[in-house]
Chimera marker file (.cmm) of the C-alpha trace (Angstrom):
<marker_set name="trace">
<marker id="1" x="93.794" y="92.589" z="106.663" r="1" g="1" b="0" radius="0.5"/>
<marker id="2" x="93.497" y="94.769" z="109.718" r="1" g="1" b="0" radius="0.5"/>
<marker id="3" x="92.082" y="98.255" z="109.097" r="1" g="1" b="0" radius="0.5"/>
<marker id="4" x="94.642" y="99.877" z="111.411" r="1" g="1" b="0" radius="0.5"/>
<marker id="5" x="97.623" y="98.751" z="109.318" r="1" g="1" b="0" radius="0.5"/>
<marker id="6" x="99.035" y="100.426" z="106.227" r="1" g="1" b="0" radius="0.5"/>
<marker id="7" x="99.278" y="98.524" z="102.999" r="1" g="1" b="0" radius="0.5"/>
<marker id="8" x="100.738" y="99.119" z="99.577" r="1" g="1" b="0" radius="0.5"/>
<marker id="9" x="99.905" y="98.068" z="96.045" r="1" g="1" b="0" radius="0.5"/>
<marker id="10" x="102.994" y="97.588" z="93.908" r="1" g="1" b="0" radius="0.5"/>
<marker id="11" x="102.565" y="97.500" z="90.167" r="1" g="1" b="0" radius="0.5"/>
<marker id="12" x="105.348" y="95.718" z="88.319" r="1" g="1" b="0" radius="0.5"/>
<marker id="13" x="105.561" y="96.444" z="84.635" r="1" g="1" b="0" radius="0.5"/>
<marker id="14" x="107.065" y="94.281" z="81.963" r="1" g="1" b="0" radius="0.5"/>
<marker id="15" x="106.785" y="96.050" z="78.606" r="1" g="1" b="0" radius="0.5"/>
<marker id="16" x="105.882" y="93.327" z="76.117" r="1" g="1" b="0" radius="0.5"/>
<marker id="17" x="105.337" y="94.323" z="72.484" r="1" g="1" b="0" radius="0.5"/>
<marker id="18" x="102.312" y="92.575" z="70.956" r="1" g="1" b="0" radius="0.5"/>
<marker id="19" x="101.530" y="93.127" z="67.297" r="1" g="1" b="0" radius="0.5"/>
<marker id="20" x="99.273" y="90.161" z="66.568" r="1" g="1" b="0" radius="0.5"/>
<marker id="21" x="96.278" y="91.138" z="68.753" r="1" g="1" b="0" radius="0.5"/>
<marker id="22" x="93.022" y="92.832" z="67.838" r="1" g="1" b="0" radius="0.5"/>
<marker id="23" x="91.803" y="93.832" z="71.335" r="1" g="1" b="0" radius="0.5"/>
<marker id="24" x="93.297" y="94.826" z="74.701" r="1" g="1" b="0" radius="0.5"/>
<marker id="25" x="92.116" y="91.535" z="76.217" r="1" g="1" b="0" radius="0.5"/>
<marker id="26" x="93.869" y="89.518" z="73.512" r="1" g="1" b="0" radius="0.5"/>
<marker id="27" x="97.016" y="91.649" z="73.818" r="1" g="1" b="0" radius="0.5"/>
<marker id="28" x="97.100" y="91.048" z="77.597" r="1" g="1" b="0" radius="0.5"/>
<marker id="29" x="96.640" y="87.297" z="77.118" r="1" g="1" b="0" radius="0.5"/>
<marker id="30" x="99.453" y="87.123" z="74.550" r="1" g="1" b="0" radius="0.5"/>
<marker id="31" x="101.723" y="89.224" z="76.791" r="1" g="1" b="0" radius="0.5"/>
<marker id="32" x="100.965" y="86.910" z="79.748" r="1" g="1" b="0" radius="0.5"/>
<marker id="33" x="102.024" y="83.923" z="77.637" r="1" g="1" b="0" radius="0.5"/>
<marker id="34" x="105.254" y="85.676" z="76.655" r="1" g="1" b="0" radius="0.5"/>
<marker id="35" x="106.024" y="86.575" z="80.295" r="1" g="1" b="0" radius="0.5"/>
<marker id="36" x="105.469" y="82.960" z="81.302" r="1" g="1" b="0" radius="0.5"/>
<marker id="37" x="107.667" y="81.647" z="78.475" r="1" g="1" b="0" radius="0.5"/>
<marker id="38" x="110.486" y="84.134" z="79.139" r="1" g="1" b="0" radius="0.5"/>
<marker id="39" x="110.397" y="84.482" z="82.935" r="1" g="1" b="0" radius="0.5"/>
<marker id="40" x="108.365" y="81.539" z="84.246" r="1" g="1" b="0" radius="0.5"/>
<marker id="41" x="105.797" y="83.820" z="85.921" r="1" g="1" b="0" radius="0.5"/>
<marker id="42" x="102.042" y="83.774" z="85.419" r="1" g="1" b="0" radius="0.5"/>
<marker id="43" x="100.597" y="87.291" z="85.735" r="1" g="1" b="0" radius="0.5"/>
<marker id="44" x="97.069" y="86.065" z="86.520" r="1" g="1" b="0" radius="0.5"/>
<marker id="45" x="96.448" y="88.395" z="89.474" r="1" g="1" b="0" radius="0.5"/>
<marker id="46" x="98.308" y="91.417" z="88.131" r="1" g="1" b="0" radius="0.5"/>
<marker id="47" x="96.932" y="94.793" z="87.212" r="1" g="1" b="0" radius="0.5"/>
<marker id="48" x="97.043" y="95.168" z="83.454" r="1" g="1" b="0" radius="0.5"/>
<marker id="49" x="97.559" y="98.389" z="81.572" r="1" g="1" b="0" radius="0.5"/>
<marker id="50" x="97.471" y="98.149" z="77.782" r="1" g="1" b="0" radius="0.5"/>
<marker id="51" x="98.527" y="100.931" z="75.435" r="1" g="1" b="0" radius="0.5"/>
<marker id="52" x="97.305" y="100.820" z="71.830" r="1" g="1" b="0" radius="0.5"/>
<marker id="53" x="99.622" y="102.382" z="69.259" r="1" g="1" b="0" radius="0.5"/>
<marker id="54" x="98.817" y="103.041" z="65.599" r="1" g="1" b="0" radius="0.5"/>
<marker id="55" x="100.833" y="102.076" z="62.550" r="1" g="1" b="0" radius="0.5"/>
<marker id="56" x="101.639" y="105.695" z="61.622" r="1" g="1" b="0" radius="0.5"/>
<marker id="57" x="104.949" y="107.222" z="62.678" r="1" g="1" b="0" radius="0.5"/>
<marker id="58" x="103.192" y="110.618" z="62.560" r="1" g="1" b="0" radius="0.5"/>
<marker id="59" x="101.065" y="109.670" z="65.595" r="1" g="1" b="0" radius="0.5"/>
<marker id="60" x="103.040" y="110.421" z="68.761" r="1" g="1" b="0" radius="0.5"/>
<marker id="61" x="102.087" y="108.419" z="71.835" r="1" g="1" b="0" radius="0.5"/>
<marker id="62" x="99.368" y="105.845" z="72.285" r="1" g="1" b="0" radius="0.5"/>
<marker id="63" x="96.019" y="106.026" z="70.525" r="1" g="1" b="0" radius="0.5"/>
<marker id="64" x="94.167" y="104.523" z="73.470" r="1" g="1" b="0" radius="0.5"/>
<marker id="65" x="94.940" y="103.260" z="76.960" r="1" g="1" b="0" radius="0.5"/>
<marker id="66" x="93.098" y="100.440" z="78.750" r="1" g="1" b="0" radius="0.5"/>
<marker id="67" x="93.195" y="99.227" z="82.343" r="1" g="1" b="0" radius="0.5"/>
<marker id="68" x="91.979" y="96.128" z="84.149" r="1" g="1" b="0" radius="0.5"/>
<marker id="69" x="92.445" y="95.244" z="87.811" r="1" g="1" b="0" radius="0.5"/>
<marker id="70" x="92.825" y="91.611" z="88.865" r="1" g="1" b="0" radius="0.5"/>
<marker id="71" x="89.316" y="91.382" z="90.283" r="1" g="1" b="0" radius="0.5"/>
<marker id="72" x="87.731" y="93.023" z="87.233" r="1" g="1" b="0" radius="0.5"/>
<marker id="73" x="86.376" y="91.061" z="84.341" r="1" g="1" b="0" radius="0.5"/>
<marker id="74" x="86.836" y="93.533" z="81.521" r="1" g="1" b="0" radius="0.5"/>
<marker id="75" x="89.174" y="96.268" z="80.378" r="1" g="1" b="0" radius="0.5"/>
<marker id="76" x="88.096" y="99.877" z="80.471" r="1" g="1" b="0" radius="0.5"/>
<marker id="77" x="89.373" y="102.612" z="78.229" r="1" g="1" b="0" radius="0.5"/>
<marker id="78" x="91.004" y="105.256" z="80.429" r="1" g="1" b="0" radius="0.5"/>
<marker id="79" x="90.643" y="108.265" z="78.157" r="1" g="1" b="0" radius="0.5"/>
<marker id="80" x="87.070" y="107.526" z="77.130" r="1" g="1" b="0" radius="0.5"/>
<marker id="81" x="85.570" y="110.307" z="79.262" r="1" g="1" b="0" radius="0.5"/>
<marker id="82" x="88.352" y="112.888" z="78.905" r="1" g="1" b="0" radius="0.5"/>
<marker id="83" x="86.267" y="115.359" z="76.864" r="1" g="1" b="0" radius="0.5"/>
<marker id="84" x="83.359" y="115.201" z="79.313" r="1" g="1" b="0" radius="0.5"/>
<marker id="85" x="85.643" y="115.624" z="82.339" r="1" g="1" b="0" radius="0.5"/>
<marker id="86" x="87.370" y="118.553" z="80.648" r="1" g="1" b="0" radius="0.5"/>
<marker id="87" x="83.993" y="120.231" z="79.990" r="1" g="1" b="0" radius="0.5"/>
<marker id="88" x="82.869" y="119.752" z="83.606" r="1" g="1" b="0" radius="0.5"/>
<marker id="89" x="86.181" y="121.091" z="84.886" r="1" g="1" b="0" radius="0.5"/>
<marker id="90" x="85.828" y="124.274" z="82.797" r="1" g="1" b="0" radius="0.5"/>
<marker id="91" x="82.219" y="124.755" z="83.919" r="1" g="1" b="0" radius="0.5"/>
<marker id="92" x="83.332" y="124.522" z="87.558" r="1" g="1" b="0" radius="0.5"/>
<marker id="93" x="86.124" y="127.040" z="86.925" r="1" g="1" b="0" radius="0.5"/>
<marker id="94" x="83.654" y="129.452" z="85.319" r="1" g="1" b="0" radius="0.5"/>
<marker id="95" x="81.269" y="129.101" z="88.285" r="1" g="1" b="0" radius="0.5"/>
<marker id="96" x="84.133" y="129.740" z="90.711" r="1" g="1" b="0" radius="0.5"/>
<marker id="97" x="85.149" y="132.856" z="88.773" r="1" g="1" b="0" radius="0.5"/>
<marker id="98" x="81.573" y="134.176" z="88.783" r="1" g="1" b="0" radius="0.5"/>
<marker id="99" x="81.388" y="133.749" z="92.564" r="1" g="1" b="0" radius="0.5"/>
<marker id="100" x="84.636" y="135.698" z="93.174" r="1" g="1" b="0" radius="0.5"/>
<link id1="1" id2="2" r="1" g="1" b="0" radius="0.2"/>
<link id1="2" id2="3" r="1" g="1" b="0" radius="0.2"/>
<link id1="3" id2="4" r="1" g="1" b="0" radius="0.2"/>
<link id1="4" id2="5" r="1" g="1" b="0" radius="0.2"/>
<link id1="5" id2="6" r="1" g="1" b="0" radius="0.2"/>
<link id1="6" id2="7" r="1" g="1" b="0" radius="0.2"/>
<link id1="7" id2="8" r="1" g="1" b="0" radius="0.2"/>
<link id1="8" id2="9" r="1" g="1" b="0" radius="0.2"/>
<link id1="9" id2="10" r="1" g="1" b="0" radius="0.2"/>
<link id1="10" id2="11" r="1" g="1" b="0" radius="0.2"/>
<link id1="11" id2="12" r="1" g="1" b="0" radius="0.2"/>
<link id1="12" id2="13" r="1" g="1" b="0" radius="0.2"/>
<link id1="13" id2="14" r="1" g="1" b="0" radius="0.2"/>
<link id1="14" id2="15" r="1" g="1" b="0" radius="0.2"/>
<link id1="15" id2="16" r="1" g="1" b="0" radius="0.2"/>
<link id1="16" id2="17" r="1" g="1" b="0" radius="0.2"/>
<link id1="17" id2="18" r="1" g="1" b="0" radius="0.2"/>
<link id1="18" id2="19" r="1" g="1" b="0" radius="0.2"/>
<link id1="19" id2="20" r="1" g="1" b="0" radius="0.2"/>
<link id1="20" id2="21" r="1" g="1" b="0" radius="0.2"/>
<link id1="21" id2="22" r="1" g="1" b="0" radius="0.2"/>
<link id1="22" id2="23" r="1" g="1" b="0" radius="0.2"/>
<link id1="23" id2="24" r="1" g="1" b="0" radius="0.2"/>
<link id1="24" id2="25" r="1" g="1" b="0" radius="0.2"/>
<link id1="25" id2="26" r="1" g="1" b="0" radius="0.2"/>
<link id1="26" id2="27" r="1" g="1" b="0" radius="0.2"/>
<link id1="27" id2="28" r="1" g="1" b="0" radius="0.2"/>
<link id1="28" id2="29" r="1" g="1" b="0" radius="0.2"/>
<link id1="29" id2="30" r="1" g="1" b="0" radius="0.2"/>
<link id1="30" id2="31" r="1" g="1" b="0" radius="0.2"/>
<link id1="31" id2="32" r="1" g="1" b="0" radius="0.2"/>
<link id1="32" id2="33" r="1" g="1" b="0" radius="0.2"/>
<link id1="33" id2="34" r="1" g="1" b="0" radius="0.2"/>
<link id1="34" id2="35" r="1" g="1" b="0" radius="0.2"/>
<link id1="35" id2="36" r="1" g="1" b="0" radius="0.2"/>
<link id1="36" id2="37" r="1" g="1" b="0" radius="0.2"/>
<link id1="37" id2="38" r="1" g="1" b="0" radius="0.2"/>
<link id1="38" id2="39" r="1" g="1" b="0" radius="0.2"/>
<link id1="39" id2="40" r="1" g="1" b="0" radius="0.2"/>
<link id1="40" id2="41" r="1" g="1" b="0" radius="0.2"/>
<link id1="41" id2="42" r="1" g="1" b="0" radius="0.2"/>
<link id1="42" id2="43" r="1" g="1" b="0" radius="0.2"/>
<link id1="43" id2="44" r="1" g="1" b="0" radius="0.2"/>
<link id1="44" id2="45" r="1" g="1" b="0" radius="0.2"/>
<link id1="45" id2="46" r="1" g="1" b="0" radius="0.2"/>
<link id1="46" id2="47" r="1" g="1" b="0" radius="0.2"/>
<link id1="47" id2="48" r="1" g="1" b="0" radius="0.2"/>
<link id1="48" id2="49" r="1" g="1" b="0" radius="0.2"/>
<link id1="49" id2="50" r="1" g="1" b="0" radius="0.2"/>
<link id1="50" id2="51" r="1" g="1" b="0" radius="0.2"/>
<link id1="51" id2="52" r="1" g="1" b="0" radius="0.2"/>
<link id1="52" id2="53" r="1" g="1" b="0" radius="0.2"/>
<link id1="53" id2="54" r="1" g="1" b="0" radius="0.2"/>
<link id1="54" id2="55" r="1" g="1" b="0" radius="0.2"/>
<link id1="55" id2="56" r="1" g="1" b="0" radius="0.2"/>
<link id1="56" id2="57" r="1" g="1" b="0" radius="0.2"/>
<link id1="57" id2="58" r="1" g="1" b="0" radius="0.2"/>
<link id1="58" id2="59" r="1" g="1" b="0" radius="0.2"/>
<link id1="59" id2="60" r="1" g="1" b="0" radius="0.2"/>
<link id1="60" id2="61" r="1" g="1" b="0" radius="0.2"/>
<link id1="61" id2="62" r="1" g="1" b="0" radius="0.2"/>
<link id1="62" id2="63" r="1" g="1" b="0" radius="0.2"/>
<link id1="63" id2="64" r="1" g="1" b="0" radius="0.2"/>
<link id1="64" id2="65" r="1" g="1" b="0" radius="0.2"/>
<link id1="65" id2="66" r="1" g="1" b="0" radius="0.2"/>
<link id1="66" id2="67" r="1" g="1" b="0" radius="0.2"/>
<link id1="67" id2="68" r="1" g="1" b="0" radius="0.2"/>
<link id1="68" id2="69" r="1" g="1" b="0" radius="0.2"/>
<link id1="69" id2="70" r="1" g="1" b="0" radius="0.2"/>
<link id1="70" id2="71" r="1" g="1" b="0" radius="0.2"/>
<link id1="71" id2="72" r="1" g="1" b="0" radius="0.2"/>
<link id1="72" id2="73" r="1" g="1" b="0" radius="0.2"/>
<link id1="73" id2="74" r="1" g="1" b="0" radius="0.2"/>
<link id1="74" id2="75" r="1" g="1" b="0" radius="0.2"/>
<link id1="75" id2="76" r="1" g="1" b="0" radius="0.2"/>
<link id1="76" id2="77" r="1" g="1" b="0" radius="0.2"/>
<link id1="77" id2="78" r="1" g="1" b="0" radius="0.2"/>
<link id1="78" id2="79" r="1" g="1" b="0" radius="0.2"/>
<link id1="79" id2="80" r="1" g="1" b="0" radius="0.2"/>
<link id1="80" id2="81" r="1" g="1" b="0" radius="0.2"/>
<link id1="81" id2="82" r="1" g="1" b="0" radius="0.2"/>
<link id1="82" id2="83" r="1" g="1" b="0" radius="0.2"/>
<link id1="83" id2="84" r="1" g="1" b="0" radius="0.2"/>
<link id1="84" id2="85" r="1" g="1" b="0" radius="0.2"/>
<link id1="85" id2="86" r="1" g="1" b="0" radius="0.2"/>
<link id1="86" id2="87" r="1" g="1" b="0" radius="0.2"/>
<link id1="87" id2="88" r="1" g="1" b="0" radius="0.2"/>
<link id1="88" id2="89" r="1" g="1" b="0" radius="0.2"/>
<link id1="89" id2="90" r="1" g="1" b="0" radius="0.2"/>
<link id1="90" id2="91" r="1" g="1" b="0" radius="0.2"/>
<link id1="91" id2="92" r="1" g="1" b="0" radius="0.2"/>
<link id1="92" id2="93" r="1" g="1" b="0" radius="0.2"/>
<link id1="93" id2="94" r="1" g="1" b="0" radius="0.2"/>
<link id1="94" id2="95" r="1" g="1" b="0" radius="0.2"/>
<link id1="95" id2="96" r="1" g="1" b="0" radius="0.2"/>
<link id1="96" id2="97" r="1" g="1" b="0" radius="0.2"/>
<link id1="97" id2="98" r="1" g="1" b="0" radius="0.2"/>
<link id1="98" id2="99" r="1" g="1" b="0" radius="0.2"/>
<link id1="99" id2="100" r="1" g="1" b="0" radius="0.2"/>
</marker_set>
């Protein structure tokens, strides 16, 4: 691809419910099988985003979120470093306020 041309990455999403998996990798593999069976497509080079939900109706939203790009070989948890990033952000804000 030429460096002087624009390009886009389009992420298509097919929400597939998977209840019989124990890991994000297994959930993505099961979902890929279901997409192939239902639509005839093989999502082998697709970005994968996996949301893990708990069994409790009291828990709103996903428990964890994972992401894997097509060239990657493992899923990473997206919110794993949220607390650390939040702490660093607040430290930077405090430093900025001290310098004002």
